[in-house]
C-alpha positions in Angstrom: -33.5 70.8 -38.1 -34.3 73.9 -40.4 -37.4 75.5 -39.5 -40.2 75.3 -42.2 -43.1 77.3 -42.7 -46.1 75.6 -44.3 -47.7 77.5 -47.1 -51.2 76.0 -45.9 -52.6 78.0 -43.4 -55.7 77.1 -41.6 -58.1 79.3 -43.5 -61.8 80.0 -42.4 -63.3 78.2 -45.7 -63.3 74.8 -45.3 -62.2 72.4 -48.1 -65.4 71.1 -49.8 -63.7 68.0 -51.0 -62.5 67.1 -47.6 -64.5 64.1 -46.8 -64.0 62.5 -50.4 -60.4 63.2 -49.7 -60.4 61.4 -46.5 -61.9 58.5 -48.2 -59.0 58.2 -50.7 -56.5 58.6 -48.0 -58.0 56.1 -45.8 -57.9 53.6 -48.4 -54.2 54.0 -49.0 -53.8 54.1 -45.2 -55.3 50.6 -44.9 -53.5 49.0 -47.7 -50.3 50.1 -46.3 -51.2 48.7 -42.9 -52.6 45.5 -44.0 -49.6 44.7 -46.2 -47.5 44.2 -43.2 -49.8 41.1 -42.2 -51.6 39.9 -45.3 -48.4 38.0 -46.5 -48.1 36.2 -42.9 -51.0 33.8 -43.9 -49.7 33.2 -47.5 -46.0 32.7 -46.4 -46.2 28.8 -46.2 -47.6 28.3 -49.5 -45.3 30.8 -50.9 -42.2 29.3 -49.4 -43.3 26.1 -50.8 -44.1 27.3 -54.1 -40.6 29.3 -54.5 -38.6 26.7 -52.7 -37.5 29.4 -50.1 -35.5 27.8 -47.2 -36.5 28.1 -43.7 -33.6 30.2 -42.9 -34.7 32.7 -45.4 -38.4 32.8 -45.1 -38.5 35.7 -42.8 -37.1 37.8 -45.5 -40.7 38.3 -46.9 -41.7 39.9 -43.6 -38.4 41.8 -42.9 -37.8 43.1 -46.3 -40.8 45.1 -46.1 -40.4 46.3 -42.4 -36.7 47.2 -43.0 -37.4 49.3 -46.1 -40.3 50.9 -44.6 -38.8 51.6 -41.1 -35.4 52.4 -42.6 -36.7 55.3 -44.8 -39.7 56.2 -42.7 -38.0 59.4 -41.2 -36.6 60.5 -44.8 -39.8 60.1 -46.1 -41.6 62.4 -43.7 -39.0 65.1 -44.8 -39.6 64.4 -48.5 -43.4 64.8 -48.1 -43.3 68.0 -46.5 -41.2 69.8 -49.0 -41.7 67.8 -52.3 -45.4 68.3 -51.9 -48.0 66.0 -50.1 -50.3 65.4 -52.8 -47.4 64.7 -55.2 -45.6 62.0 -53.0 -48.8 60.7 -52.1 -49.3 60.1 -55.8 -46.0 58.8 -56.2 -46.2 56.6 -53.2 -49.6 55.0 -54.6 -48.1 54.2 -58.3 -44.8 52.9 -56.9 -46.7 50.7 -54.3 -48.8 49.3 -57.2 -45.8 48.6 -59.3 -44.0 47.1 -56.7 -46.8 44.8 -55.7 -46.6 43.5 -59.2 -42.8 43.0 -59.0 -43.4 40.7 -55.8 -46.6 39.1 -57.2 -44.8 37.7 -60.3 -41.8 36.8 -58.3 -40.3 33.4 -59.8 -38.0 32.9 -56.8 -37.4 34.0 -53.1 -35.0 36.9 -54.0 -37.2 38.3 -56.4 -40.2 38.2 -53.9 -37.8 39.8 -51.2 -37.0 42.6 -53.6 -40.5 43.5 -54.7 -41.5 43.5 -50.7 -38.4 45.8 -50.2 -39.6 48.1 -52.9 -43.1 48.2 -51.3 -41.7 49.2 -48.3 -39.8 51.9 -49.7 -42.7 53.4 -51.5 -44.8 52.8 -48.1 -42.1 55.0 -46.5 -43.5 57.8 -48.7 -46.9 56.8 -48.7 -47.8 56.6 -44.9 -46.5 60.0 -43.9 -47.9 61.5 -47.0 -51.6 60.2 -45.9 -51.3 61.4 -42.5 -49.8 65.0 -43.1 -52.7 65.2 -45.8 -55.2 64.7 -43.3 -53.4 67.4 -40.9 -53.5 69.9 -43.5 -57.0 69.1 -45.2 -59.1 69.4 -42.1 -58.7 72.6 -40.6 -61.5 72.5 -38.1 -60.3 71.2 -34.9 -63.5 68.9 -34.4 -63.5 67.5 -37.7 -59.7 66.8 -37.7 -60.4 65.0 -34.5 -62.9 62.8 -36.1 -60.4 62.5 -39.4 -57.8 61.1 -37.0 -60.2 58.9 -35.3 -60.9 57.3 -38.7 -57.1 57.0 -39.2 -56.6 55.4 -35.9 -59.5 52.9 -36.4 -58.0 51.7 -39.6 -54.5 51.4 -37.9 -56.2 49.1 -35.3 -58.3 47.0 -37.9 -55.6 46.9 -41.0 -53.9 43.7 -39.1 -57.3 41.8 -38.7 -58.4 42.7 -42.1 -54.8 41.7 -43.8 -54.9 38.3 -41.8 -58.6 37.4 -43.2 -57.9 38.8 -46.6 -54.5 36.9 -46.7 -56.4 33.8 -45.9 -59.3 34.3 -48.5 -57.0 35.0 -51.4 -54.5 32.3 -50.6 -57.3 29.5 -50.0 -59.8 30.7 -53.1 -57.4 32.1 -55.4 -53.6 32.0 -55.1 -51.1 33.5 -52.5 -49.8 35.8 -55.3 -53.2 37.6 -55.2 -52.1 38.8 -51.8 -49.8 40.9 -53.6 -51.6 41.5 -57.2 -54.7 43.0 -55.0 -52.9 46.1 -54.2 -52.4 47.2 -57.7 -56.1 47.8 -58.8 -56.7 49.2 -55.3 -53.7 51.8 -55.4 -54.2 52.7 -59.1 -58.0 53.5 -58.3 -56.9 55.6 -55.0 -54.5 57.3 -57.4 -57.2 58.2 -59.9 -59.5 59.3 -57.1 -56.8 61.5 -55.6 -56.4 63.7 -58.6 -59.9 65.5 -58.3 -60.3 65.3 -54.4 -56.8 65.9 -52.6 -55.3 69.3 -52.5 -51.6 70.0 -52.9 -49.7 71.5 -50.1 -45.9 71.7 -48.9 -43.9 73.4 -46.5 -41.3 76.3 -47.3 -37.5 76.0 -46.2 -34.4 74.6 -46.8 -34.6 71.4 -48.9 -31.9 69.4 -47.5 -32.2 65.8 -46.9 -29.9 63.5 -44.7 -29.2 60.9 -47.4 -26.1 59.6 -45.8 -28.0 58.7 -42.7 -30.9 57.0 -44.1 -28.3 54.9 -46.1 -26.4 54.2 -43.0 -29.2 53.1 -41.0 -30.9 51.1 -43.8 -28.0 49.1 -44.8 -26.7 48.7 -41.3 -30.2 47.0 -40.1 -30.1 44.9 -43.5 -26.6 43.8 -42.3 -27.8 42.8 -39.0 -30.8 40.9 -40.5 -28.5 39.2 -42.7 -26.1 38.1 -40.2 -29.1 36.6 -38.1 -30.1 34.7 -41.6 -26.5 33.4 -41.9 -26.3 32.2 -38.3 -29.3 30.1 -39.1 -27.7 28.8 -42.3 -24.2 28.2 -41.0 -24.3 28.5 -37.2 -23.1 31.0 -34.6 -19.6 29.8 -35.1 -19.2 30.8 -38.7 -16.9 33.7 -39.2 -19.3 35.5 -41.8 -22.2 35.6 -39.3 -20.0 37.5 -37.2 -18.6 39.6 -39.8 -22.1 40.7 -41.0 -23.2 41.2 -37.4 -20.0 43.7 -37.0 -20.4 45.7 -40.2 -24.2 46.2 -39.2 -23.2 47.4 -35.6 -20.4 49.6 -37.3 -22.9 51.2 -39.8 -25.4 51.9 -37.0 -22.7 53.4 -34.8 -21.7 55.6 -37.9 -25.4 56.6 -38.3 -25.4 58.1 -34.7 -22.1 59.8 -35.4 -23.3 61.4 -38.5 -26.8 62.5 -37.1 -24.6 64.1 -34.3 -22.6 66.3 -36.8 -24.8 66.9 -39.6 -27.1 70.3 -39.7 -30.1 68.6 -41.0 -30.2 65.2 -39.1 -32.8 62.4 -39.8 -32.9 61.8 -36.2 -31.9 64.8 -33.9 -30.1 62.9 -31.1 -31.8 64.9 -28.3 -35.0 63.4 -29.2 -33.8 59.9 -28.4 -31.6 60.8 -25.6 -34.2 62.2 -23.6 -34.5 59.4 -20.8 -38.7 59.1 -21.1 -38.6 59.2 -24.7 -35.6 57.0 -25.1 -37.3 54.5 -22.9 -40.5 54.5 -24.7 -38.9 54.2 -28.1 -36.8 51.2 -26.9 -39.9 49.4 -25.6 -41.7 50.0 -28.8 -38.9 48.4 -30.8 -38.6 45.3 -28.1 -42.3 44.8 -27.9 -42.8 45.1 -31.9 -39.9 42.5 -32.1 -41.8 40.0 -29.9 -45.3 40.8 -31.6 -44.2 40.1 -35.3 -41.8 37.1 -34.0 -44.9 35.4 -32.4 -47.2 36.0 -35.4 -44.7 34.3 -37.6 -44.4 31.2 -35.8 -48.3 31.1 -34.8 -49.0 31.2 -38.7 -46.8 28.1 -39.3 -48.0 26.3 -36.2 -51.7 26.9 -37.4 -51.2 25.7 -41.1 -48.3 23.2 -40.7 -49.1 21.5 -37.3 -53.0 21.9 -36.7 -53.3 21.4 -40.5 -55.6 24.9 -40.8 -56.6 26.1 -44.3 -55.3 29.7 -44.8 -58.9 31.0 -44.2 -59.3 29.1 -41.2 -55.8 30.3 -40.0 -56.6 34.0 -40.8 -59.8 33.5 -38.7 -57.8 32.1 -36.0 -56.0 35.3 -35.5 -59.1 37.2 -34.8 -59.0 37.1 -31.2 -55.6 38.5 -31.3 -56.7 41.6 -33.1 -59.9 42.1 -31.2 -57.9 42.1 -28.2 -55.7 44.9 -29.3 -58.7 46.9 -30.6 -60.7 46.5 -27.5 -57.7 47.1 -25.1 -56.8 50.3 -27.0 -60.4 51.6 -27.0 -61.2 50.9 -23.4 -57.6 51.6 -22.2 -57.8 55.1 -23.4 -59.6 56.9 -20.9 -57.5 55.1 -18.1 -54.3 57.1 -19.3 -55.6 60.1 -17.5 -56.5 58.2 -14.4 -53.3 56.1 -13.7 -50.6 57.8 -16.1 -49.1 56.4 -19.3 -46.1 54.6 -17.5 -48.3 52.4 -15.4 -50.3 51.3 -18.7 -47.2 50.9 -20.6 -45.6 48.6 -17.9 -48.9 46.7 -17.9 -49.0 46.0 -21.5 -45.6 44.1 -22.0 -46.4 42.4 -18.7 -49.6 41.0 -19.9 -48.3 39.9 -23.3 -45.2 38.4 -21.6 -47.8 36.0 -19.8 -49.3 35.3 -23.3 -46.1 34.4 -24.9 -45.1 32.1 -22.0 -48.5 30.3 -22.3 -47.7 29.4 -25.6 -44.7 27.3 -24.7 -47.3 24.6 -23.7 -48.3 24.0 -27.5 -48.3 20.7 -28.6 -47.6 19.1 -31.8 -51.1 18.3 -33.3 -53.7 19.9 -30.8 -53.7 23.3 -28.6 -55.8 26.1 -30.1 -58.4 26.0 -27.5 -56.4 25.4 -24.5 -53.3 27.3 -25.6 -53.4 29.4 -28.7 -56.6 31.1 -28.1 -55.9 32.3 -24.4 -52.4 33.2 -25.2 -53.7 35.4 -28.4 -56.1 37.3 -26.0 -53.5 37.8 -23.2 -50.9 39.0 -25.8 -53.5 41.2 -27.8 -54.9 42.8 -24.6 -51.3 43.6 -23.5 -50.3 45.1 -26.8 -53.4 47.1 -27.0 -52.8 48.8 -23.6 -49.0 49.3 -24.7 -49.9 50.9 -27.9 -52.3 53.5 -26.6 -50.2 54.5 -23.7 -46.9 54.7 -25.8 -47.6 58.3 -27.7 -48.4 59.9 -24.4 -44.9 59.2 -23.1 -43.0 59.9 -26.6 -45.0 63.0 -27.4 -45.4 64.8 -24.4 -43.3 67.9 -23.2 -41.4 67.9 -26.7 -40.5 70.8 -28.5 -42.9 71.5 -31.2 -40.3 71.4 -34.0 -39.6 68.1 -32.8 -43.1 66.6 -32.8 -42.8 65.3 -36.5 -39.6 63.4 -35.8 -40.7 62.0 -32.5 -43.9 60.7 -33.9 -42.4 59.2 -37.0 -40.0 57.4 -34.6 -42.9 55.5 -33.0 -43.7 53.7 -36.1 -39.9 53.5 -37.2 -39.3 51.6 -33.8 -42.2 49.4 -34.5 -41.0 48.6 -38.1 -37.4 47.9 -37.1 -38.4 45.8 -34.4 -41.0 44.0 -36.7 -37.8 43.3 -38.9 -35.3 42.3 -36.3 -37.9 40.2 -34.4 -39.0 37.6 -37.0 -35.2 37.3 -38.0 -33.7 36.6 -34.9 -36.6 34.3 -33.6 -36.4 32.4 -36.8 -32.6 32.0 -36.3 -33.3 30.5 -33.1 -35.8 28.3 -34.4 -33.7 26.9 -37.1 -30.8 26.1 -34.6 -33.3 24.4 -32.3 -35.0 22.4 -35.0 -31.5 21.4 -36.4 -30.4 20.1 -33.1 -33.4 18.2 -32.3 -33.7 16.2 -35.7 -29.6 15.7 -35.5 -30.5 13.7 -31.9 -32.9 11.2 -34.1 -30.1 9.4 -35.7 -32.8 6.2 -35.7 -34.7 8.0 -38.9 -36.9 11.0 -38.9 -40.5 10.3 -39.3 -43.2 12.9 -39.9 -44.1 12.6 -36.2 -40.5 13.4 -35.1 -40.5 16.2 -37.6 -43.7 17.7 -36.0 -42.3 17.3 -32.7 -39.0 19.0 -33.9 -41.2 22.1 -35.2 -42.8 22.3 -31.7 -39.3 22.1 -30.1 -38.4 25.2 -32.5 -41.5 26.9 -31.6 -41.4 26.9 -28.0 -37.7 28.5 -28.1 -39.0 31.1 -30.4 -42.0 31.9 -28.1 -39.6 31.9 -25.2 -37.5 34.5 -27.1 -40.5 36.5 -27.8 -41.5 36.4 -24.0 -37.7 37.6 -23.5 -38.4 40.5 -25.8 -41.6 41.6 -23.8 -39.6 41.2 -20.6 -36.8 43.5 -21.7 -39.5 46.2 -23.0 -41.0 45.9 -19.3 -37.6 46.3 -17.8 -36.8 49.4 -20.2 -40.3 51.0 -19.2 -39.6 50.4 -15.3 -35.9 51.6 -15.4 -36.0 54.4 -17.8 -39.0 56.1 -17.9 -39.8 58.4 -14.7 -42.9 60.2 -15.6 -46.1 58.7 -13.9 -48.5 61.7 -14.4 -50.6 62.2 -17.6 -49.7 65.0 -19.9 -51.9 65.6 -23.0 -50.2 65.0 -26.2 -50.3 67.7 -28.6 -53.5 68.3 -30.2 -52.3 69.0 -33.7 -51.1 65.5 -35.1 -47.8 66.5 -36.7 -47.3 65.9 -40.6 -44.7 62.9 -40.0 -46.7 61.2 -37.3 -47.6 57.5 -38.6 
C-alpha cells in the first residue's frame, strides 16, 4: 500500500468544537449500528405487507450487510484521500435518501435494493465517523474518552435498534424503521457543517475498484445461491452454478489482491496465522449470531404471538449480556491472555445455541429463550472484547487500518452469509416436515413445522460457533497479552 501522510498533524491547540463534533459523529455512528438490527423486529410485518417469500426474506438483512461489508475496506481508503468531512457528509445525505428508497418500497425487490444502498453509504459513513474522532481529538486522554463513547454506542446500538424497531412497528408502521433515519441523518449533516473540520491524507489516490467489485459480487452470488437452494433445492443446477460463480469470483479477488500495487486487502495481513484465525473466528461467530437473531425474531412474534415492542424488549437480556461481558471481560484480557477469552466466547455461545434446540411451539421464553440469550450474549461479549487484541497486536503500523477494518468486514460478511445459509436450511426442513403430513396441514402442524425448522437453524448456528472455537484453538498461537495500538487507526470500525 502506498504510504500516505496525513495533512492533519496533532497540534498543541485543541479544537474548540471537538465535543459538539463528537455529538454529531456519535449520532451518525448510532444510526449505522442500530440499522443493522432495527429491521429484524419489523421483518415479519414487512414480509407480510410486501408478500416476500420465506426464501427471500433474509435479503432484508443480508443486502445491507453484504454492501456494508463488501465495500468497507474501499470506503476506508476513500475517506482518507477524498476528505473525511466531505465523505461523512456524503454518507449522511446518501444514507438518508437510501432510507427513503427502502421505506417507500412497494415490493421485496425495492426493499432489498434500498437496504443495499443503505449498506453502501454506511461503508462510507462508518470509517469516516471513526477517522474523524481520531483526527479531531489530539489529546491522548480526551481521545480515549471519545473512543469510549464510540465503543459504548457500538455495544448499545443493537439493543436500541431492537427496541426502536418494536416501538415504531407496533405504534406506527414497519416503514418508519427506515423513514426515521432520514430526519436524523439530515439533521446530523446540517450540524456537521459548523462543527466538524475537514482533514485528508496525502498520497497516491489509487483505489482497488476491481477488488471491491469482485469480492462484493462474489458474496452476492454465494448468498443468491443459498437463496436459490431454498427455493428449488440443492439438486438444482442453477444453485450450484451460482455457488460456483461466487467461489470463482472470490478466488479471482484473492488473485487480484496478490498482484495489484494498491490492494484493497494486503494478503499478508490475513495470511498471518494468528490474525487469519481471528478473522475467520469473527466471520463464523457473526454468522451464528445474526442467524440466531433472525429466527428468534420469528419465533417470538409468530409462535409466541409477541407484539413487536414486546419482542424487542425480549431481546434485552441478549444485548445486556454482550455489554456486561465486554465491560467485565476487558480487564481479564491482560490476566488470561486474549486467546483464552476468545475461545471461551464461542464455547459459551455454543451452549446457548444448543439450549435453543429445546424450544416448543407455543411456550418457552423463560425456560429456554431467556437462558439461551444470556449465555449467547455473555459468550459473544467476551469474544468481541478479546478479538482486537489478537487481530491488531504486533502488526506493522502501515497495516493497522486495514486490519481494523477487517474486523468489521468479517462481522458484516458473517452477518450476511449466516442468515442466508440458516434460512435455506430452515426452508428445507420446513418443507420436508409439511410434506410428511399428507392428511392436511392445520395451524398446529404448521407451528410444529416452524419449530422443526428453527431447531435445525439453531443447530447450524451452534455449528458456526463450534467452527469458530476450532479456528481459535487450532490457528491462534498467541497466549500472552499485548497491548493494541494506542492510536486507533482511521479505518477502524
